[in-house]
N, C-alpha and C positions, 0 to 999 in steps of 0.2 A: 526869916521866912523859909518855909519849907514847900517845894514844888515837886509834882509828879509829872513826868513826860512819859506818856504811853505811846509806844512806836509800833505801828502796823506797817505792812509792806506794799499793799496794792495801790495805795495813794501817793507813793513816792514818785517824783518827777522822773519821766522815761520809762517807767514800768508800765507794760500794757498787756502782758501775756503770762499764763501760768508757768512757763519754763523759767521765768525770772523770779518766781516766788515759791517754787516747789524744790525742797532739798534734793529730790531724786532727779531733777532735770539739769540740762547742760548749762543753762545761763543763770543758775541760781547764785553762783559766787559773785557775779557781777551785780546782781540785785542786792545782795548782802552789803556790798561796798557802798552802793548808792544810799541804802537805808541807814548805814552807820554815819555816812557823811552828813545826811540831813539831821539826824539826832544830834550830832556835834554842833551843827549851826544853831539848833534851838537851845542847846546847853549854853553855848557862848552867848546868845542873845539874853537868856534869863540872867546870866552872871554880869553882863554889861550893865543891866539895870539895877541888879541886886547882888553886888559882889559877895555879900556874906551869906547868900541863899544856900540852903541845903538842898541839893538837886538829886532826885532819884529818877531812874530811867527804868521803865518796865518793858522788856521785849515782849511784844503783844501779838506776834504773828505766828500762826501755825503751831510748831513745836515750842515756840517761845525760846528758841535757841538760835537766832539769826544774827543779831548784832555781833560785830567782831569785838570781843572784850578788850583786846590789846590795841585796838584802834579807837575806841571810845575815849572821849575827853576824861582824863584822869580825876578831874574834879567832881565827877558824878558817881553815884552808886548804882550798879546795874543789878535788876532783878531778873533772872532768867530761869527757865525749866518749868516743868508742869508735872502732875497737877499742883495747884497752889491756891491758897485763899485769895479771893477777889479777882482771880482771872486776869483779864487785861489791865486791871487797875491794881495789880499787886504792888504794895508799897504805900498805898493810900491809908491814912488813919485820921483821927480827929485833930492832929497837929498840922495836917496839910492845908495850905492856904489856897492853892490853885492847881488845876489839872490842865495840861496841854495835850492834845491828841494830834500826833504827827503821822502822816502817811495813811490816813483813814480813807475808807471807801464807803459808797452809798449802800443802802439796804437792798435786800433782795426785792425785785419787782420794780425798782426805781430805774429810770433811764431816760436818755442814754447815760451810761455810768460805767466807768472802767472796773471790770472785775467785781461787779456788785454781787454781794451775797450777804446772808446773816449767819454768822458763826461758821457754818459749813454748808455744804449742798444739801444736807439733810433737813434743813429748816427753810420753809418757804415763807413764813411770815410770823411775826410775834405781835400780838395786839394787846395792849395794856389799857384797860378802860376804854377800849374801842379805837385807840391810836395805835397805828403801826409804828413799830420801833425796830431799827436795825442796830448794829453795834454802836453806832454814834449815840442814838437815843438811849440805848440800855446802859451804856457807860456813863453818859451825862446824868442820868437819872440816879444811878447808883452813887455817883459822886455827890449829887445833890441831896441824897438821903443822909449823908454824912455832913452836909452843910457846906460842900466844897464846890465852887463854880468851875465849869470848863470855860477857860478864858481864850483858848486858841485852838484852831483846827487847821490842818493842811491836808490836801488831797485834790481830786479833781473838782471842777465847778459844781457837779451835782452833790458831792459830799459837803461841800461849803455851804450850799444852799440847804442841805438837810439840817446842819446844825443851826444855821441862822433862823429856820422856822421854830426851833425849840429854845435857843438862847440868842435872841436878836442882838444883844450888846457884845457878843464874843467877837474876837478878831479871827478872820479866816484868810488863808492864803491858798488861791487856786494855782497849783503848780502845773496843771494841765487842763485842757478843755476836752471833755469826753466827746468822742464821735460815735462810740458804741461800747459794747462789752469788752472788745479787745483792740480798741484803737483810740488815739487821742492826739491832739496838738500839744506838745510838751514844751515847757520852758527849758532852756539849757540848764543842766544841773547846777552849775555855778551861779547862774541867775537865781535859781530857786532857793539855793542856800543863802544867798545875800538877802533875799526878801524875807526868808524865814528868820534870819537872825534879827533883823529890824522889827519884824512882827512880834517875836517872842519878847523882846525888850518892851515894846509897847504894851503887850498884853499883861505882862506881870506888874507893870507899873500902875495899871488901872484895874487891878483884879478886884478891888473893893467896890467897883461900880458895876460889877457883873453879878446878877442874881443867880444862885444855884437853881438847877431844874428840879423841883420838888413835886413828886407825885404821891399824894398822901394815901395811906391805906384805909380800909381794906381794898384790894385791887382784884378785879376780875380779869383773868388772863386767859387768852386763846393762843395756841400755837399750832400752826399748819405744818405738818411734817411730810416730807416727800415719799416715805415708804410706809405703807400699812403695817409692816413688821415692826417699825419703830413705835407706832401707835400701841401695838400690843405690849411692847416692853414698858412704855411710859405708863400704862394703866396699872402696872404692878406697883408704882410709886404711890404711897398713901396720899390721898387728897386729889390725885390726878384722875379725870373721868374722860371718857369719849365725848366729843362734841358732835355737831351735825356732820354727816358725811363720813367718809372712811379715812380722812387724813388729819382731822383736828382733835387736839386734847385741850381740856379746860381745867383750871384750878383757881382757887381764891387764895390770894396771899394776904397776910396780915400787914406787910409793908413792902417796900421796894426791895429791901435786902433779901427777903424770902423770895421774891419774884426773880431776882438776879441769880440766886443760887440755883433755883430750880430750872431756869432756862439754860444755865451752864450744864446741868446734869442731862437735860434733854438733848442738848448738843452733843454731848458724849455718847448717849444712847443711840444717836443717829449714826455713829460710826460702826456700830456693831452689825454684822451681816448674820443672816440666817445660818444655823449650823448645817 
């Protein structure tokens, strides 16, 4: 069995503020330690259930260089750094049997939800065939395009609900209850890790009963961008057009893989500031 664990940071137990997730801020090192510990709990749970499993871990937050390599369970392979193929799902391929999303957060516009956003502050909404998708939905659908189910998600209660709407049979672990964008009632980190280990073992044991999220193409995609300047840049990409209003771009994708790649590009364009 081969498993990919994609680890984000905003949905880790105890984390509620950007100072804990931003490499340039004072509390980031503590956030990294919490993130690494939760990743290790999930690795352990997978291997409790499937001792011979091949476990890949994708560092999937911000710079993709957050997990502490020397502290990560040595039985797993770590994918870190960017840019890279498949973004937050780096390491997935047609041999992967299951994906587990750890430390994930709700999409932009959903709330109450801790540190909710979609890719970065430059993207306000992504609609695929009329359905709003954040990082949870985008990654679940990309995995589904490859025939791989998302079997587990951890994060706040809003993030868990978001996956359940898309993949009702997945296992979820709410490590905190959101009170707002920057506040939550959190489990003690050790309690969260114990729950994650049990849930990961359960999730991989029943992975064949979880259906992949498949969004068949062609797909009409709309992306709302926060900056008109980003809209100007986006329309330089072949196939991308202005939508209604001054903040929306549209394109038609042959399949979800094309959707995913272009949304990743738009997110990168959104980080460019006017000269």
